[in-house]
C-alpha positions as CSV (number, residue, x, y, z in Angstrom):
1,X,-39.9,-41.4,9.0
2,X,-42.5,-39.0,7.6
3,X,-46.2,-39.0,7.8
4,X,-48.6,-36.6,6.2
5,X,-51.4,-36.4,8.7
6,X,-54.8,-35.3,7.7
7,X,-56.4,-35.7,11.1
8,X,-55.8,-33.4,14.1
9,X,-54.2,-36.1,16.2
10,X,-50.9,-37.6,15.2
11,X,-51.7,-40.6,17.4
12,X,-54.7,-41.6,15.2
13,X,-54.6,-45.1,13.7
14,X,-58.3,-45.7,12.9
15,X,-61.9,-46.0,13.9
16,X,-63.8,-48.4,16.0
17,X,-67.6,-48.3,15.6
18,X,-70.2,-48.8,18.3
19,X,-73.4,-50.8,18.1
20,X,-75.1,-48.2,15.8
21,X,-72.0,-47.7,13.7
22,X,-71.0,-44.4,15.4
23,X,-67.2,-44.0,15.1
24,X,-64.7,-43.6,17.9
25,X,-61.0,-42.8,17.2
26,X,-58.4,-45.5,18.0
27,X,-55.0,-44.1,18.9
28,X,-51.6,-45.5,19.5
29,X,-51.2,-47.5,22.7
30,X,-48.2,-45.5,23.6
31,X,-50.1,-42.2,23.3
32,X,-47.1,-41.0,21.1
33,X,-47.5,-40.1,17.5
34,X,-47.8,-43.1,15.2
35,X,-44.7,-41.8,13.3
36,X,-42.6,-42.1,16.4
37,X,-43.7,-45.6,17.2
38,X,-43.1,-46.7,13.6
39,X,-39.7,-45.0,13.5
40,X,-38.6,-46.7,16.7
41,X,-39.7,-50.1,15.3
42,X,-37.9,-49.6,12.0
43,X,-34.7,-48.4,13.6
44,X,-34.7,-51.3,16.1
45,X,-35.3,-53.8,13.2
46,X,-32.5,-52.3,11.1
47,X,-30.1,-52.4,14.0
48,X,-30.9,-56.0,14.7
49,X,-30.1,-56.7,11.1
50,X,-26.6,-55.2,11.8
51,X,-27.3,-51.9,10.1
52,X,-26.1,-48.7,11.7
53,X,-29.4,-46.9,12.0
54,X,-30.6,-43.8,13.8
55,X,-33.9,-41.9,13.8
56,X,-34.1,-38.5,12.2
57,X,-37.5,-37.2,13.1
58,X,-39.1,-34.8,10.6
59,X,-41.4,-32.0,11.5
60,X,-45.0,-33.2,11.5
61,X,-47.2,-32.3,8.6
62,X,-44.3,-31.0,6.5
63,X,-44.2,-31.8,2.8
64,X,-42.2,-34.7,1.4
65,X,-39.7,-32.4,-0.1
66,X,-39.2,-30.6,3.2
67,X,-38.8,-33.9,5.0
68,X,-36.3,-35.1,2.4
69,X,-34.3,-31.9,2.8
70,X,-34.4,-32.1,6.6
71,X,-33.3,-35.8,6.4
72,X,-30.3,-35.0,4.2
73,X,-28.9,-32.5,6.8
74,X,-28.1,-35.5,9.0
75,X,-24.7,-37.1,8.4
76,X,-25.1,-40.6,7.0
77,X,-24.2,-42.7,3.9
78,X,-27.8,-43.6,3.2
79,X,-31.3,-42.4,4.3
80,X,-34.6,-44.2,4.4
81,X,-37.6,-41.9,3.9
82,X,-40.8,-43.7,4.7
83,X,-44.0,-41.9,3.9
84,X,-47.4,-42.9,4.9
85,X,-50.0,-41.2,2.7
86,X,-52.8,-43.2,4.3
87,X,-53.1,-45.5,7.3
88,X,-56.6,-46.0,8.6
89,X,-58.3,-49.0,10.1
90,X,-62.1,-49.0,10.3
91,X,-63.8,-51.6,12.5
92,X,-67.4,-52.4,13.1
93,X,-68.0,-56.2,12.8
94,X,-65.0,-56.6,10.6
95,X,-61.8,-54.7,10.4
96,X,-60.8,-52.9,7.2
97,X,-57.4,-51.3,6.6
98,X,-56.7,-48.6,3.9
99,X,-53.0,-47.9,3.5
100,X,-50.5,-46.3,1.1
101,X,-46.8,-46.4,2.0
102,X,-43.8,-45.2,0.0
103,X,-40.2,-45.9,0.8
104,X,-37.2,-44.2,-0.7
105,X,-33.6,-45.0,-0.1
106,X,-31.4,-42.0,-0.7
107,X,-27.6,-41.5,-1.0
108,X,-25.9,-38.9,1.1
109,X,-26.1,-36.5,-1.8
110,X,-29.9,-37.0,-2.1
111,X,-29.9,-39.2,-5.2
112,X,-32.4,-42.0,-5.2
113,X,-30.9,-45.5,-4.8
114,X,-34.2,-47.3,-4.6
115,X,-38.0,-46.7,-4.3
116,X,-41.0,-48.8,-3.7
117,X,-44.6,-48.4,-2.5
118,X,-47.6,-50.5,-1.5
119,X,-51.2,-49.5,-1.2
120,X,-54.5,-51.2,-0.9
121,X,-57.5,-52.1,1.2
122,X,-57.2,-55.3,3.4
123,X,-59.8,-57.2,5.4
124,X,-58.1,-57.9,8.7
125,X,-60.9,-60.2,10.1
126,X,-63.7,-59.8,12.6
127,X,-63.8,-57.9,15.8
128,X,-65.5,-58.4,19.1
129,X,-63.7,-55.9,21.4
130,X,-61.6,-52.8,20.7
131,X,-58.5,-54.7,21.6
132,X,-59.0,-56.8,18.5
133,X,-58.7,-53.7,16.3
134,X,-55.4,-52.7,18.0
135,X,-53.9,-56.2,17.7
136,X,-54.9,-56.4,14.0
137,X,-53.5,-52.9,13.2
138,X,-50.2,-53.7,15.0
139,X,-49.9,-57.0,13.1
140,X,-50.8,-55.3,9.8
141,X,-48.2,-52.5,10.2
142,X,-45.5,-55.0,11.0
143,X,-46.4,-57.1,8.0
144,X,-46.5,-54.0,5.7
145,X,-43.1,-52.8,6.9
146,X,-41.6,-56.2,6.3
147,X,-43.0,-56.3,2.8
148,X,-41.7,-52.8,1.9
149,X,-38.3,-53.2,3.5
150,X,-37.8,-56.7,2.0
151,X,-38.3,-55.5,-1.5
152,X,-35.1,-56.7,-3.3
153,X,-34.1,-53.2,-4.6
154,X,-34.6,-51.8,-1.1
155,X,-32.6,-54.5,0.6
156,X,-29.8,-54.1,-2.0
157,X,-29.7,-50.3,-1.5
158,X,-29.5,-50.7,2.3
159,X,-26.5,-53.1,2.1
């Protein structure tokens, strides 16, 4: 998995706003970088679907090209390069999510077998307590990963 992080903390997932709208960072529950949490989830899901999958962590904040080159050094028949260009929730009375995700399936020689991307702004509902934001963000990331990995060209390339 690969993330291009613009904020200082790799654990950042969004903002929760106080009564006057002042923002507070929301980070991963695990305190690990979001990329690691997502990688673990994707690898586990692929393994449950009877795919032989392992994580190949990229160097944080590297370019997509560098991440692709690093990935291809591992020995495998196919590679999934998931890039998050944006992932940010913003909650005050309602929860908004801005996202942009790209997924490439590469052959062992680096040629592209399939590619897809999704992006947008979603309204995830209302919030009363910070836990609402975390639950909504966790549900949203699961849903977005299911959408992107269930794209017919992606599923075909992974078979």
